Structure formats: C-alpha cells, structure tokens
C-alpha positions as CSV (number, residue, x, y, z in Angstrom):
1,M,21.5,2.1,-2.9
2,S,18.5,4.5,-3.0
3,N,15.5,3.7,-0.8
4,K,12.4,2.4,-2.7
5,K,9.4,4.8,-2.7
6,I,6.1,3.7,-1.5
7,L,2.8,5.6,-1.9
8,I,0.3,5.0,0.9
9,V,-3.3,5.7,-0.1
10,E,-5.1,5.5,3.2
11,D,-7.6,8.0,4.8
12,D,-7.2,6.9,8.5
13,S,-4.3,8.9,9.7
14,D,-3.4,6.2,12.5
15,V,-3.1,3.4,9.9
16,R,-0.9,5.9,7.8
17,L,1.3,6.5,10.6
18,G,1.5,2.8,11.5
19,Y,2.5,2.0,7.8
20,H,5.2,4.9,7.8
21,I,6.8,3.5,11.0
22,L,6.9,-0.1,9.7
23,L,8.2,0.9,6.4
24,K,10.7,3.6,7.7
25,V,12.4,0.8,9.7
26,K,12.9,-1.0,6.4
27,H,14.4,2.0,4.8
28,Y,11.5,2.8,2.5
29,D,10.5,6.4,1.5
30,T,6.8,6.9,2.2
31,F,4.5,9.3,0.5
32,F,0.7,9.7,1.6
33,A,-2.7,10.4,0.0
34,K,-6.1,10.1,1.4
35,D,-8.4,10.4,-1.5
36,P,-8.5,9.4,-5.0
37,L,-7.5,12.6,-6.5
38,S,-4.6,13.2,-4.2
39,S,-3.3,9.6,-4.8
40,L,-3.1,10.3,-8.7
41,S,-1.3,13.5,-8.0
42,E,1.2,12.0,-5.7
43,A,1.7,9.0,-8.1
44,H,2.5,11.4,-10.9
45,K,4.8,13.5,-8.7
46,H,6.9,10.7,-6.9
47,R,6.6,7.7,-9.5
48,P,6.4,5.3,-6.6
49,D,7.9,1.9,-6.7
50,L,4.9,0.4,-5.1
51,I,1.4,1.6,-4.1
52,I,-0.5,0.4,-0.9
53,L,-4.2,1.2,-1.4
54,D,-7.2,1.2,1.0
55,L,-10.6,0.7,-0.9
56,G,-12.7,2.9,1.4
57,L,-11.7,6.4,0.6
58,P,-13.7,9.5,0.8
59,A,-14.7,11.0,-2.6
60,G,-14.6,7.7,-4.4
61,D,-13.0,4.3,-3.8
62,G,-9.8,2.5,-4.6
63,F,-11.3,0.7,-7.6
64,R,-11.3,4.1,-9.3
65,V,-7.7,4.8,-8.2
66,I,-6.6,1.4,-9.7
67,D,-8.5,2.0,-12.9
68,Q,-6.9,5.5,-13.3
69,L,-3.5,4.3,-12.5
70,K,-3.8,1.4,-15.0
71,A,-4.9,4.0,-17.7
72,A,-1.8,6.1,-17.3
73,S,1.0,4.5,-19.5
74,H,3.7,5.8,-17.1
75,L,1.9,4.5,-14.1
76,E,0.3,1.2,-15.0
77,A,3.3,-0.9,-14.3
78,I,3.5,0.1,-10.4
79,P,2.5,-2.8,-8.3
80,I,-0.6,-2.2,-6.1
81,I,-1.3,-4.0,-2.8
82,V,-4.9,-3.4,-1.9
83,V,-5.4,-3.4,1.9
84,S,-8.9,-3.4,3.0
85,G,-11.4,-4.1,5.7
86,R,-14.2,-4.8,3.3
87,D,-15.7,-8.4,3.0
88,I,-13.0,-10.3,1.4
89,H,-15.4,-12.6,-0.6
90,T,-16.9,-9.6,-2.4
91,V,-14.0,-7.4,-3.2
92,K,-10.6,-9.6,-3.4
93,A,-11.4,-10.9,-6.9
94,R,-12.5,-7.6,-8.1
95,A,-9.4,-5.9,-6.8
96,L,-7.2,-8.3,-8.6
97,M,-9.1,-8.5,-11.7
98,S,-9.0,-4.6,-11.8
99,G,-5.1,-4.8,-11.7
100,A,-4.2,-5.0,-8.1
101,N,-0.9,-7.3,-7.5
102,A,-2.0,-8.4,-4.0
103,Y,-4.8,-8.1,-1.5
104,L,-4.4,-8.3,2.3
105,Q,-7.2,-8.1,4.6
106,K,-7.1,-5.4,7.3
107,P,-5.5,-5.3,9.8
108,A,-2.8,-6.6,7.6
109,D,-0.3,-8.9,9.2
110,N,3.1,-6.8,9.4
111,A,5.2,-9.7,8.2
112,E,3.0,-10.5,5.3
113,L,2.8,-7.0,4.2
114,L,6.6,-6.5,4.2
115,N,7.0,-9.9,2.4
116,T,4.6,-9.0,-0.2
117,I,6.3,-5.5,-0.8
118,S,9.5,-7.4,-1.1
119,Q,8.2,-9.9,-3.6
120,L,6.6,-7.1,-5.8
121,I,9.7,-4.7,-5.9
122,G,12.1,-7.5,-6.3
123,E,13.9,-7.3,-2.9
124,S,14.7,-10.7,-1.7
125,G,14.8,-11.4,2.1
126,E,14.2,-7.8,3.1
127,G,10.7,-8.3,4.0
128,A,11.2,-10.3,7.2
129,P,11.0,-7.9,10.3
130,Q,14.3,-7.6,12.1
131,D,13.0,-5.2,14.6
132,D,9.7,-6.4,15.9
133,S,9.2,-3.2,17.8
134,A,7.9,-1.5,14.7
135,S,5.7,-4.5,14.2
136,R,4.3,-4.0,17.6
137,R,3.8,-0.3,17.1
138,L,1.8,-1.0,13.8
139,S,-0.5,-3.6,15.5
140,E,-1.1,-1.3,18.4
141,V,-2.1,1.5,15.9
142,N,-4.4,-0.9,14.1
143,T,-6.3,-2.1,17.2
C-alpha cells in the first residue's frame, strides 16, 4: 500500500513540524508550502490526496489558494481542510462555500484532524491515534 500524500500549507514552521510528526506516525507523506504561490506549485508537482490549509498566509490568503485550486481541473477534486485561528464566525462559512471540505479551529484537536483526514480520503478507522506521544508533541508545539 502506498502512503497517502498530504500538502500542508502553513507559514508557521512549528505548526508545520507538529503536523508532520502527527501525520508521519500515521504513515502519511507530507509536503509543505508557506505561501499561496508555493502551495499551488507543490499541489501541481505532488498531486496530493489532501491539503491542510491555513488561511493566514504571507503574500495572500488561503481563500486565494482555494479559488485557484478549484479553478484547476486536475486539482479541483483534492479535499481541503482549512485549519485557522481566525474568528470562526466570520470565516468558516466562507471557507466551506469557497470549496473547503472541512474547517477546524486552531489549535486543531489531533484526533479530530486525523479523523477528518480519514473521512475525506476514504480510510476507515485509521484516524484514531494509536500512539498519543505524537499527539502530545503536536499539542506542545501548538501551545
């Protein structure tokens, strides 16, 4: 079985590292981008199975990334999980209406993130953490 590929679009290096640790334990291959331009380049290059997207990015925001992904016929079907620290009341509905498949508030609960990933890429039962040391590490990075 080949590993599923996840593109993490996040400008905070500590958060990127936390996601990488959490996802590596679950045998996901991770790729990274920290701004809208590199996120589109990485999506074209790796054709990920899923994208985790922060909204607050330098040189543009995550909504621009969603719009451009959805406009590219070979990328439009990639599930997107928006994980943002912005006010949930003002951005969640906009993110979902723009084409995101899920919205999680930062700091994202590790089990919820893994379960959402599993649901969106069709892996039943693989989202529940079996090794909570990775979950603890991510929680420590996010605090």
